[in-house]
PyMOL Python script that loads the backbone (N, CA, C, O; Angstrom):
from pymol import cmd

cmd.read_pdbstr("""\
ATOM      1  N   UNK A   1     -23.169 -12.648 -14.592  1.00  0.00           N
ATOM      2  CA  UNK A   1     -21.840 -12.945 -14.120  1.00  0.00           C
ATOM      3  C   UNK A   1     -21.801 -14.381 -13.619  1.00  0.00           C
ATOM      4  O   UNK A   1     -22.677 -14.805 -12.866  1.00  0.00           O
ATOM      5  N   UNK A   2     -20.786 -15.125 -14.036  1.00  0.00           N
ATOM      6  CA  UNK A   2     -20.616 -16.496 -13.577  1.00  0.00           C
ATOM      7  C   UNK A   2     -19.958 -16.512 -12.206  1.00  0.00           C
ATOM      8  O   UNK A   2     -19.059 -15.720 -11.927  1.00  0.00           O
ATOM      9  N   UNK A   3     -20.412 -17.413 -11.365  1.00  0.00           N
ATOM     10  CA  UNK A   3     -19.794 -17.596 -10.060  1.00  0.00           C
ATOM     11  C   UNK A   3     -18.634 -18.575 -10.235  1.00  0.00           C
ATOM     12  O   UNK A   3     -18.782 -19.637 -10.840  1.00  0.00           O
ATOM     13  N   UNK A   4     -17.484 -18.196  -9.696  1.00  0.00           N
ATOM     14  CA  UNK A   4     -16.316 -19.061  -9.821  1.00  0.00           C
ATOM     15  C   UNK A   4     -16.434 -20.233  -8.855  1.00  0.00           C
ATOM     16  O   UNK A   4     -17.028 -20.118  -7.783  1.00  0.00           O
ATOM     17  N   UNK A   5     -15.863 -21.348  -9.250  1.00  0.00           N
ATOM     18  CA  UNK A   5     -15.783 -22.519  -8.387  1.00  0.00           C
ATOM     19  C   UNK A   5     -14.451 -22.503  -7.663  1.00  0.00           C
ATOM     20  O   UNK A   5     -13.521 -21.816  -8.086  1.00  0.00           O
ATOM     21  N   UNK A   6     -14.352 -23.243  -6.591  1.00  0.00           N
ATOM     22  CA  UNK A   6     -13.110 -23.256  -5.816  1.00  0.00           C
ATOM     23  C   UNK A   6     -11.948 -23.858  -6.596  1.00  0.00           C
ATOM     24  O   UNK A   6     -10.792 -23.645  -6.230  1.00  0.00           O
ATOM     25  N   UNK A   7     -12.224 -24.601  -7.655  1.00  0.00           N
ATOM     26  CA  UNK A   7     -11.142 -25.199  -8.441  1.00  0.00           C
ATOM     27  C   UNK A   7     -10.756 -24.346  -9.648  1.00  0.00           C
ATOM     28  O   UNK A   7      -9.824 -24.693 -10.374  1.00  0.00           O
ATOM     29  N   UNK A   8     -11.468 -23.224  -9.873  1.00  0.00           N
ATOM     30  CA  UNK A   8     -11.117 -22.321 -10.968  1.00  0.00           C
ATOM     31  C   UNK A   8      -9.776 -21.665 -10.676  1.00  0.00           C
ATOM     32  O   UNK A   8      -9.453 -21.373  -9.524  1.00  0.00           O
ATOM     33  N   UNK A   9      -9.007 -21.440 -11.719  1.00  0.00           N
ATOM     34  CA  UNK A   9      -7.695 -20.817 -11.570  1.00  0.00           C
ATOM     35  C   UNK A   9      -7.719 -19.402 -12.148  1.00  0.00           C
ATOM     36  O   UNK A   9      -8.411 -19.125 -13.128  1.00  0.00           O
ATOM     37  N   UNK A  10      -6.952 -18.521 -11.521  1.00  0.00           N
ATOM     38  CA  UNK A  10      -6.775 -17.168 -12.028  1.00  0.00           C
ATOM     39  C   UNK A  10      -5.279 -16.869 -12.034  1.00  0.00           C
ATOM     40  O   UNK A  10      -4.500 -17.537 -11.355  1.00  0.00           O
ATOM     41  N   UNK A  11      -4.893 -15.874 -12.797  1.00  0.00           N
ATOM     42  CA  UNK A  11      -3.488 -15.497 -12.834  1.00  0.00           C
ATOM     43  C   UNK A  11      -3.127 -14.722 -11.567  1.00  0.00           C
ATOM     44  O   UNK A  11      -4.004 -14.302 -10.812  1.00  0.00           O
ATOM     45  N   UNK A  12      -1.849 -14.542 -11.351  1.00  0.00           N
ATOM     46  CA  UNK A  12      -1.386 -13.762 -10.205  1.00  0.00           C
ATOM     47  C   UNK A  12      -1.893 -12.326 -10.313  1.00  0.00           C
ATOM     48  O   UNK A  12      -2.310 -11.741  -9.314  1.00  0.00           O
ATOM     49  N   UNK A  13      -1.860 -11.761 -11.506  1.00  0.00           N
ATOM     50  CA  UNK A  13      -2.336 -10.389 -11.704  1.00  0.00           C
ATOM     51  C   UNK A  13      -3.838 -10.306 -11.435  1.00  0.00           C
ATOM     52  O   UNK A  13      -4.296  -9.359 -10.796  1.00  0.00           O
ATOM     53  N   UNK A  14      -4.611 -11.287 -11.912  1.00  0.00           N
ATOM     54  CA  UNK A  14      -6.053 -11.295 -11.650  1.00  0.00           C
ATOM     55  C   UNK A  14      -6.319 -11.414 -10.154  1.00  0.00           C
ATOM     56  O   UNK A  14      -7.232 -10.773  -9.631  1.00  0.00           O
ATOM     57  N   UNK A  15      -5.533 -12.224  -9.471  1.00  0.00           N
ATOM     58  CA  UNK A  15      -5.678 -12.364  -8.022  1.00  0.00           C
ATOM     59  C   UNK A  15      -5.377 -11.069  -7.293  1.00  0.00           C
ATOM     60  O   UNK A  15      -6.056 -10.704  -6.334  1.00  0.00           O
ATOM     61  N   UNK A  16      -4.347 -10.379  -7.764  1.00  0.00           N
ATOM     62  CA  UNK A  16      -3.980  -9.077  -7.175  1.00  0.00           C
ATOM     63  C   UNK A  16      -5.129  -8.092  -7.352  1.00  0.00           C
ATOM     64  O   UNK A  16      -5.521  -7.407  -6.407  1.00  0.00           O
ATOM     65  N   UNK A  17      -5.664  -8.028  -8.566  1.00  0.00           N
ATOM     66  CA  UNK A  17      -6.792  -7.135  -8.823  1.00  0.00           C
ATOM     67  C   UNK A  17      -8.013  -7.543  -8.007  1.00  0.00           C
ATOM     68  O   UNK A  17      -8.733  -6.682  -7.502  1.00  0.00           O
ATOM     69  N   UNK A  18      -8.252  -8.839  -7.872  1.00  0.00           N
ATOM     70  CA  UNK A  18      -9.390  -9.316  -7.083  1.00  0.00           C
ATOM     71  C   UNK A  18      -9.249  -8.883  -5.625  1.00  0.00           C
ATOM     72  O   UNK A  18     -10.225  -8.472  -4.997  1.00  0.00           O
ATOM     73  N   UNK A  19      -8.027  -8.977  -5.089  1.00  0.00           N
ATOM     74  CA  UNK A  19      -7.791  -8.548  -3.706  1.00  0.00           C
ATOM     75  C   UNK A  19      -8.081  -7.057  -3.576  1.00  0.00           C
ATOM     76  O   UNK A  19      -8.721  -6.631  -2.614  1.00  0.00           O
ATOM     77  N   UNK A  20      -7.615  -6.261  -4.537  1.00  0.00           N
ATOM     78  CA  UNK A  20      -7.830  -4.815  -4.498  1.00  0.00           C
ATOM     79  C   UNK A  20      -9.324  -4.488  -4.561  1.00  0.00           C
ATOM     80  O   UNK A  20      -9.819  -3.651  -3.806  1.00  0.00           O
ATOM     81  N   UNK A  21     -10.025  -5.153  -5.463  1.00  0.00           N
ATOM     82  CA  UNK A  21     -11.468  -4.923  -5.615  1.00  0.00           C
ATOM     83  C   UNK A  21     -12.205  -5.322  -4.341  1.00  0.00           C
ATOM     84  O   UNK A  21     -13.119  -4.620  -3.908  1.00  0.00           O
ATOM     85  N   UNK A  22     -11.818  -6.432  -3.744  1.00  0.00           N
ATOM     86  CA  UNK A  22     -12.432  -6.882  -2.502  1.00  0.00           C
ATOM     87  C   UNK A  22     -12.217  -5.860  -1.394  1.00  0.00           C
ATOM     88  O   UNK A  22     -13.161  -5.500  -0.690  1.00  0.00           O
ATOM     89  N   UNK A  23     -10.986  -5.392  -1.233  1.00  0.00           N
ATOM     90  CA  UNK A  23     -10.701  -4.419  -0.180  1.00  0.00           C
ATOM     91  C   UNK A  23     -11.435  -3.105  -0.427  1.00  0.00           C
ATOM     92  O   UNK A  23     -11.897  -2.455   0.511  1.00  0.00           O
ATOM     93  N   UNK A  24     -11.538  -2.726  -1.691  1.00  0.00           N
ATOM     94  CA  UNK A  24     -12.275  -1.514  -2.027  1.00  0.00           C
ATOM     95  C   UNK A  24     -13.753  -1.668  -1.664  1.00  0.00           C
ATOM     96  O   UNK A  24     -14.372  -0.728  -1.164  1.00  0.00           O
ATOM     97  N   UNK A  25     -14.316  -2.852  -1.914  1.00  0.00           N
ATOM     98  CA  UNK A  25     -15.720  -3.107  -1.567  1.00  0.00           C
ATOM     99  C   UNK A  25     -15.922  -3.046  -0.056  1.00  0.00           C
ATOM    100  O   UNK A  25     -16.924  -2.507   0.415  1.00  0.00           O
ATOM    101  N   UNK A  26     -14.976  -3.594   0.706  1.00  0.00           N
ATOM    102  CA  UNK A  26     -15.054  -3.531   2.168  1.00  0.00           C
ATOM    103  C   UNK A  26     -15.000  -2.078   2.619  1.00  0.00           C
ATOM    104  O   UNK A  26     -15.762  -1.661   3.492  1.00  0.00           O
ATOM    105  N   UNK A  27     -14.104  -1.316   2.024  1.00  0.00           N
ATOM    106  CA  UNK A  27     -13.963   0.103   2.359  1.00  0.00           C
ATOM    107  C   UNK A  27     -15.278   0.847   2.108  1.00  0.00           C
ATOM    108  O   UNK A  27     -15.719   1.631   2.948  1.00  0.00           O
ATOM    109  N   UNK A  28     -15.904   0.598   0.946  1.00  0.00           N
ATOM    110  CA  UNK A  28     -17.163   1.266   0.619  1.00  0.00           C
ATOM    111  C   UNK A  28     -18.287   0.835   1.563  1.00  0.00           C
ATOM    112  O   UNK A  28     -19.099   1.656   1.989  1.00  0.00           O
ATOM    113  N   UNK A  29     -18.326  -0.454   1.884  1.00  0.00           N
ATOM    114  CA  UNK A  29     -19.378  -0.986   2.751  1.00  0.00           C
ATOM    115  C   UNK A  29     -19.322  -0.344   4.140  1.00  0.00           C
ATOM    116  O   UNK A  29     -20.352  -0.191   4.797  1.00  0.00           O
ATOM    117  N   UNK A  30     -18.137   0.024   4.578  1.00  0.00           N
ATOM    118  CA  UNK A  30     -17.977   0.612   5.907  1.00  0.00           C
ATOM    119  C   UNK A  30     -18.038   2.132   5.869  1.00  0.00           C
ATOM    120  O   UNK A  30     -17.570   2.794   6.794  1.00  0.00           O
ATOM    121  N   UNK A  31     -18.610   2.688   4.806  1.00  0.00           N
ATOM    122  CA  UNK A  31     -18.860   4.111   4.735  1.00  0.00           C
ATOM    123  C   UNK A  31     -17.635   4.976   4.516  1.00  0.00           C
ATOM    124  O   UNK A  31     -17.632   6.149   4.891  1.00  0.00           O
ATOM    125  N   UNK A  32     -16.609   4.425   3.924  1.00  0.00           N
ATOM    126  CA  UNK A  32     -15.398   5.183   3.603  1.00  0.00           C
ATOM    127  C   UNK A  32     -14.796   5.867   4.812  1.00  0.00           C
ATOM    128  O   UNK A  32     -14.207   6.941   4.685  1.00  0.00           O
ATOM    129  N   UNK A  33     -14.933   5.265   5.979  1.00  0.00           N
ATOM    130  CA  UNK A  33     -14.374   5.872   7.180  1.00  0.00           C
ATOM    131  C   UNK A  33     -13.066   5.232   7.612  1.00  0.00           C
ATOM    132  O   UNK A  33     -12.342   5.805   8.427  1.00  0.00           O
ATOM    133  N   UNK A  34     -12.756   4.086   7.096  1.00  0.00           N
ATOM    134  CA  UNK A  34     -11.559   3.378   7.539  1.00  0.00           C
ATOM    135  C   UNK A  34     -10.356   3.821   6.700  1.00  0.00           C
ATOM    136  O   UNK A  34     -10.152   3.334   5.589  1.00  0.00           O
ATOM    137  N   UNK A  35      -9.584   4.725   7.229  1.00  0.00           N
ATOM    138  CA  UNK A  35      -8.446   5.298   6.505  1.00  0.00           C
ATOM    139  C   UNK A  35      -7.378   4.257   6.193  1.00  0.00           C
ATOM    140  O   UNK A  35      -6.689   4.379   5.181  1.00  0.00           O
ATOM    141  N   UNK A  36      -7.224   3.246   7.026  1.00  0.00           N
ATOM    142  CA  UNK A  36      -6.209   2.223   6.750  1.00  0.00           C
ATOM    143  C   UNK A  36      -6.544   1.438   5.488  1.00  0.00           C
ATOM    144  O   UNK A  36      -5.662   1.172   4.671  1.00  0.00           O
ATOM    145  N   UNK A  37      -7.806   1.066   5.322  1.00  0.00           N
ATOM    146  CA  UNK A  37      -8.198   0.348   4.107  1.00  0.00           C
ATOM    147  C   UNK A  37      -8.063   1.270   2.899  1.00  0.00           C
ATOM    148  O   UNK A  37      -7.604   0.839   1.841  1.00  0.00           O
ATOM    149  N   UNK A  38      -8.454   2.524   3.044  1.00  0.00           N
ATOM    150  CA  UNK A  38      -8.333   3.488   1.953  1.00  0.00           C
ATOM    151  C   UNK A  38      -6.867   3.632   1.529  1.00  0.00           C
ATOM    152  O   UNK A  38      -6.565   3.658   0.336  1.00  0.00           O
ATOM    153  N   UNK A  39      -5.980   3.722   2.485  1.00  0.00           N
ATOM    154  CA  UNK A  39      -4.550   3.832   2.202  1.00  0.00           C
ATOM    155  C   UNK A  39      -4.048   2.578   1.486  1.00  0.00           C
ATOM    156  O   UNK A  39      -3.297   2.666   0.515  1.00  0.00           O
ATOM    157  N   UNK A  40      -4.469   1.417   1.975  1.00  0.00           N
ATOM    158  CA  UNK A  40      -4.061   0.147   1.379  1.00  0.00           C
ATOM    159  C   UNK A  40      -4.553   0.027  -0.053  1.00  0.00           C
ATOM    160  O   UNK A  40      -3.784  -0.333  -0.944  1.00  0.00           O
ATOM    161  N   UNK A  41      -5.820   0.323  -0.283  1.00  0.00           N
ATOM    162  CA  UNK A  41      -6.395   0.253  -1.629  1.00  0.00           C
ATOM    163  C   UNK A  41      -5.662   1.214  -2.565  1.00  0.00           C
ATOM    164  O   UNK A  41      -5.392   0.870  -3.716  1.00  0.00           O
ATOM    165  N   UNK A  42      -5.344   2.401  -2.087  1.00  0.00           N
ATOM    166  CA  UNK A  42      -4.628   3.374  -2.901  1.00  0.00           C
ATOM    167  C   UNK A  42      -3.288   2.851  -3.377  1.00  0.00           C
ATOM    168  O   UNK A  42      -2.899   3.095  -4.519  1.00  0.00           O
ATOM    169  N   UNK A  43      -2.583   2.143  -2.527  1.00  0.00           N
ATOM    170  CA  UNK A  43      -1.287   1.575  -2.893  1.00  0.00           C
ATOM    171  C   UNK A  43      -1.385   0.402  -3.843  1.00  0.00           C
ATOM    172  O   UNK A  43      -0.413   0.064  -4.520  1.00  0.00           O
ATOM    173  N   UNK A  44      -2.556  -0.226  -3.900  1.00  0.00           N
ATOM    174  CA  UNK A  44      -2.739  -1.400  -4.758  1.00  0.00           C
ATOM    175  C   UNK A  44      -3.158  -1.040  -6.178  1.00  0.00           C
ATOM    176  O   UNK A  44      -3.147  -1.900  -7.059  1.00  0.00           O
ATOM    177  N   UNK A  45      -3.526   0.209  -6.413  1.00  0.00           N
ATOM    178  CA  UNK A  45      -3.979   0.600  -7.744  1.00  0.00           C
ATOM    179  C   UNK A  45      -2.825   0.571  -8.740  1.00  0.00           C
ATOM    180  O   UNK A  45      -1.655   0.639  -8.362  1.00  0.00           O
ATOM    181  N   UNK A  46      -3.178   0.470 -10.014  1.00  0.00           N
ATOM    182  CA  UNK A  46      -2.193   0.406 -11.094  1.00  0.00           C
ATOM    183  C   UNK A  46      -1.951   1.794 -11.677  1.00  0.00           C
ATOM    184  O   UNK A  46      -2.878   2.597 -11.789  1.00  0.00           O
ATOM    185  N   UNK A  47      -0.703   2.073 -12.047  1.00  0.00           N
ATOM    186  CA  UNK A  47      -0.334   3.301 -12.745  1.00  0.00           C
ATOM    187  C   UNK A  47       0.792   2.951 -13.712  1.00  0.00           C
ATOM    188  O   UNK A  47       1.828   2.426 -13.304  1.00  0.00           O
ATOM    189  N   UNK A  48       0.588   3.241 -14.978  1.00  0.00           N
ATOM    190  CA  UNK A  48       1.595   2.947 -16.004  1.00  0.00           C
ATOM    191  C   UNK A  48       2.014   1.477 -16.011  1.00  0.00           C
ATOM    192  O   UNK A  48       3.191   1.167 -16.196  1.00  0.00           O
ATOM    193  N   UNK A  49       1.055   0.576 -15.810  1.00  0.00           N
ATOM    194  CA  UNK A  49       1.314  -0.857 -15.902  1.00  0.00           C
ATOM    195  C   UNK A  49       1.942  -1.482 -14.676  1.00  0.00           C
ATOM    196  O   UNK A  49       2.356  -2.641 -14.724  1.00  0.00           O
ATOM    197  N   UNK A  50       2.025  -0.749 -13.576  1.00  0.00           N
ATOM    198  CA  UNK A  50       2.609  -1.284 -12.347  1.00  0.00           C
ATOM    199  C   UNK A  50       1.818  -0.757 -11.155  1.00  0.00           C
ATOM    200  O   UNK A  50       1.196   0.302 -11.237  1.00  0.00           O
ATOM    201  N   UNK A  51       1.843  -1.499 -10.043  1.00  0.00           N
ATOM    202  CA  UNK A  51       1.165  -1.002  -8.851  1.00  0.00           C
ATOM    203  C   UNK A  51       1.788   0.323  -8.393  1.00  0.00           C
ATOM    204  O   UNK A  51       2.992   0.536  -8.534  1.00  0.00           O
ATOM    205  N   UNK A  52       0.955   1.202  -7.848  1.00  0.00           N
ATOM    206  CA  UNK A  52       1.430   2.493  -7.340  1.00  0.00           C
ATOM    207  C   UNK A  52       2.528   2.271  -6.304  1.00  0.00           C
ATOM    208  O   UNK A  52       3.531   2.986  -6.292  1.00  0.00           O
ATOM    209  N   UNK A  53       2.338   1.288  -5.443  1.00  0.00           N
ATOM    210  CA  UNK A  53       3.332   0.955  -4.417  1.00  0.00           C
ATOM    211  C   UNK A  53       3.963  -0.391  -4.751  1.00  0.00           C
ATOM    212  O   UNK A  53       3.338  -1.427  -4.520  1.00  0.00           O
ATOM    213  N   UNK A  54       5.189  -0.410  -5.291  1.00  0.00           N
ATOM    214  CA  UNK A  54       5.828  -1.668  -5.674  1.00  0.00           C
ATOM    215  C   UNK A  54       6.007  -2.639  -4.502  1.00  0.00           C
ATOM    216  O   UNK A  54       6.070  -3.852  -4.703  1.00  0.00           O
ATOM    217  N   UNK A  55       6.088  -2.113  -3.301  1.00  0.00           N
ATOM    218  CA  UNK A  55       6.224  -2.979  -2.128  1.00  0.00           C
ATOM    219  C   UNK A  55       4.975  -3.823  -1.940  1.00  0.00           C
ATOM    220  O   UNK A  55       5.057  -4.969  -1.498  1.00  0.00           O
ATOM    221  N   UNK A  56       3.814  -3.259  -2.275  1.00  0.00           N
ATOM    222  CA  UNK A  56       2.562  -4.017  -2.187  1.00  0.00           C
ATOM    223  C   UNK A  56       2.606  -5.204  -3.149  1.00  0.00           C
ATOM    224  O   UNK A  56       2.195  -6.308  -2.791  1.00  0.00           O
ATOM    225  N   UNK A  57       3.104  -4.982  -4.369  1.00  0.00           N
ATOM    226  CA  UNK A  57       3.202  -6.047  -5.367  1.00  0.00           C
ATOM    227  C   UNK A  57       4.152  -7.128  -4.878  1.00  0.00           C
ATOM    228  O   UNK A  57       3.857  -8.317  -4.997  1.00  0.00           O
ATOM    229  N   UNK A  58       5.297  -6.718  -4.326  1.00  0.00           N
ATOM    230  CA  UNK A  58       6.258  -7.703  -3.809  1.00  0.00           C
ATOM    231  C   UNK A  58       5.647  -8.519  -2.674  1.00  0.00           C
ATOM    232  O   UNK A  58       5.853  -9.730  -2.588  1.00  0.00           O
ATOM    233  N   UNK A  59       4.898  -7.850  -1.809  1.00  0.00           N
ATOM    234  CA  UNK A  59       4.215  -8.560  -0.731  1.00  0.00           C
ATOM    235  C   UNK A  59       3.167  -9.514  -1.258  1.00  0.00           C
ATOM    236  O   UNK A  59       2.989 -10.611  -0.729  1.00  0.00           O
ATOM    237  N   UNK A  60       2.466  -9.089  -2.317  1.00  0.00           N
ATOM    238  CA  UNK A  60       1.461  -9.952  -2.943  1.00  0.00           C
ATOM    239  C   UNK A  60       2.122 -11.195  -3.525  1.00  0.00           C
ATOM    240  O   UNK A  60       1.630 -12.306  -3.328  1.00  0.00           O
ATOM    241  N   UNK A  61       3.233 -11.020  -4.238  1.00  0.00           N
ATOM    242  CA  UNK A  61       3.937 -12.163  -4.824  1.00  0.00           C
ATOM    243  C   UNK A  61       4.421 -13.125  -3.735  1.00  0.00           C
ATOM    244  O   UNK A  61       4.358 -14.342  -3.907  1.00  0.00           O
ATOM    245  N   UNK A  62       4.898 -12.584  -2.629  1.00  0.00           N
ATOM    246  CA  UNK A  62       5.332 -13.433  -1.512  1.00  0.00           C
ATOM    247  C   UNK A  62       4.157 -14.219  -0.948  1.00  0.00           C
ATOM    248  O   UNK A  62       4.292 -15.401  -0.630  1.00  0.00           O
ATOM    249  N   UNK A  63       2.989 -13.560  -0.820  1.00  0.00           N
ATOM    250  CA  UNK A  63       1.799 -14.242  -0.315  1.00  0.00           C
ATOM    251  C   UNK A  63       1.354 -15.355  -1.258  1.00  0.00           C
ATOM    252  O   UNK A  63       0.969 -16.436  -0.812  1.00  0.00           O
ATOM    253  N   UNK A  64       1.407 -15.086  -2.569  1.00  0.00           N
ATOM    254  CA  UNK A  64       1.050 -16.116  -3.559  1.00  0.00           C
ATOM    255  C   UNK A  64       1.984 -17.314  -3.425  1.00  0.00           C
ATOM    256  O   UNK A  64       1.539 -18.462  -3.451  1.00  0.00           O
ATOM    257  N   UNK A  65       3.271 -17.044  -3.284  1.00  0.00           N
ATOM    258  CA  UNK A  65       4.235 -18.137  -3.160  1.00  0.00           C
ATOM    259  C   UNK A  65       3.958 -18.967  -1.910  1.00  0.00           C
ATOM    260  O   UNK A  65       3.999 -20.196  -1.956  1.00  0.00           O
ATOM    261  N   UNK A  66       3.679 -18.302  -0.802  1.00  0.00           N
ATOM    262  CA  UNK A  66       3.368 -19.021   0.441  1.00  0.00           C
ATOM    263  C   UNK A  66       2.103 -19.855   0.274  1.00  0.00           C
ATOM    264  O   UNK A  66       2.049 -21.006   0.707  1.00  0.00           O
ATOM    265  N   UNK A  67       1.088 -19.270  -0.353  1.00  0.00           N
ATOM    266  CA  UNK A  67      -0.166 -20.005  -0.572  1.00  0.00           C
ATOM    267  C   UNK A  67       0.051 -21.213  -1.469  1.00  0.00           C
ATOM    268  O   UNK A  67      -0.499 -22.286  -1.220  1.00  0.00           O
ATOM    269  N   UNK A  68       0.852 -21.038  -2.512  1.00  0.00           N
ATOM    270  CA  UNK A  68       1.104 -22.144  -3.440  1.00  0.00           C
ATOM    271  C   UNK A  68       1.904 -23.250  -2.771  1.00  0.00           C
ATOM    272  O   UNK A  68       1.647 -24.430  -3.010  1.00  0.00           O
ATOM    273  N   UNK A  69       2.862 -22.888  -1.945  1.00  0.00           N
ATOM    274  CA  UNK A  69       3.633 -23.894  -1.218  1.00  0.00           C
ATOM    275  C   UNK A  69       2.709 -24.655  -0.277  1.00  0.00           C
ATOM    276  O   UNK A  69       2.801 -25.878  -0.164  1.00  0.00           O
ATOM    277  N   UNK A  70       1.824 -23.938   0.394  1.00  0.00           N
ATOM    278  CA  UNK A  70       0.850 -24.584   1.278  1.00  0.00           C
ATOM    279  C   UNK A  70      -0.057 -25.531   0.528  1.00  0.00           C
ATOM    280  O   UNK A  70      -0.374 -26.619   1.011  1.00  0.00           O
ATOM    281  N   UNK A  71      -0.478 -25.111  -0.668  1.00  0.00           N
ATOM    282  CA  UNK A  71      -1.348 -25.956  -1.502  1.00  0.00           C
ATOM    283  C   UNK A  71      -0.593 -27.205  -1.944  1.00  0.00           C
ATOM    284  O   UNK A  71      -1.159 -28.298  -1.968  1.00  0.00           O
ATOM    285  N   UNK A  72       0.687 -27.049  -2.294  1.00  0.00           N
ATOM    286  CA  UNK A  72       1.501 -28.183  -2.712  1.00  0.00           C
ATOM    287  C   UNK A  72       1.662 -29.172  -1.573  1.00  0.00           C
ATOM    288  O   UNK A  72       1.595 -30.384  -1.782  1.00  0.00           O
ATOM    289  N   UNK A  73       1.877 -28.656  -0.359  1.00  0.00           N
ATOM    290  CA  UNK A  73       2.018 -29.526   0.805  1.00  0.00           C
ATOM    291  C   UNK A  73       0.713 -30.258   1.105  1.00  0.00           C
ATOM    292  O   UNK A  73       0.736 -31.432   1.475  1.00  0.00           O
ATOM    293  N   UNK A  74      -0.416 -29.585   0.952  1.00  0.00           N
ATOM    294  CA  UNK A  74      -1.711 -30.209   1.176  1.00  0.00           C
ATOM    295  C   UNK A  74      -1.970 -31.311   0.156  1.00  0.00           C
ATOM    296  O   UNK A  74      -2.512 -32.362   0.498  1.00  0.00           O
ATOM    297  N   UNK A  75      -1.580 -31.071  -1.100  1.00  0.00           N
ATOM    298  CA  UNK A  75      -1.764 -32.077  -2.158  1.00  0.00           C
ATOM    299  C   UNK A  75      -0.907 -33.302  -1.886  1.00  0.00           C
ATOM    300  O   UNK A  75      -1.333 -34.427  -2.148  1.00  0.00           O
ATOM    301  N   UNK A  76       0.284 -33.098  -1.370  1.00  0.00           N
ATOM    302  CA  UNK A  76       1.186 -34.206  -1.092  1.00  0.00           C
ATOM    303  C   UNK A  76       0.659 -35.081   0.029  1.00  0.00           C
ATOM    304  O   UNK A  76       0.909 -36.286   0.047  1.00  0.00           O
ATOM    305  N   UNK A  77      -0.076 -34.483   0.972  1.00  0.00           N
ATOM    306  CA  UNK A  77      -0.632 -35.244   2.093  1.00  0.00           C
ATOM    307  C   UNK A  77      -1.762 -36.171   1.639  1.00  0.00           C
ATOM    308  O   UNK A  77      -1.966 -37.238   2.217  1.00  0.00           O
ATOM    309  N   UNK A  78      -2.488 -35.760   0.609  1.00  0.00           N
ATOM    310  CA  UNK A  78      -3.672 -36.518   0.156  1.00  0.00           C
ATOM    311  C   UNK A  78      -3.297 -37.614  -0.729  1.00  0.00           C
ATOM    312  O   UNK A  78      -4.163 -38.351  -1.201  1.00  0.00           O
TER     313      UNK A  78
END
""", "prot")
cmd.dss("prot")
cmd.show_as("cartoon", "prot")
cmd.util.cbc("prot")
cmd.orient("prot")
């Protein structure tokens, strides 16, 4: 497996899946006892081409937009 560099780009969908996989790994590492993470991961899974919880997807898109705006502002400063 190749290690990604900080300048590598991924799609919004890949980022969403990466977040889900990361949270799932945290959940497993903590012995599957944290019900909040389990609930969150469950809502992030895909079913019929869409997230189980559409609100999670909308929140993800909002977070991406905020991050991108922040990145644009940082680039403008440099």
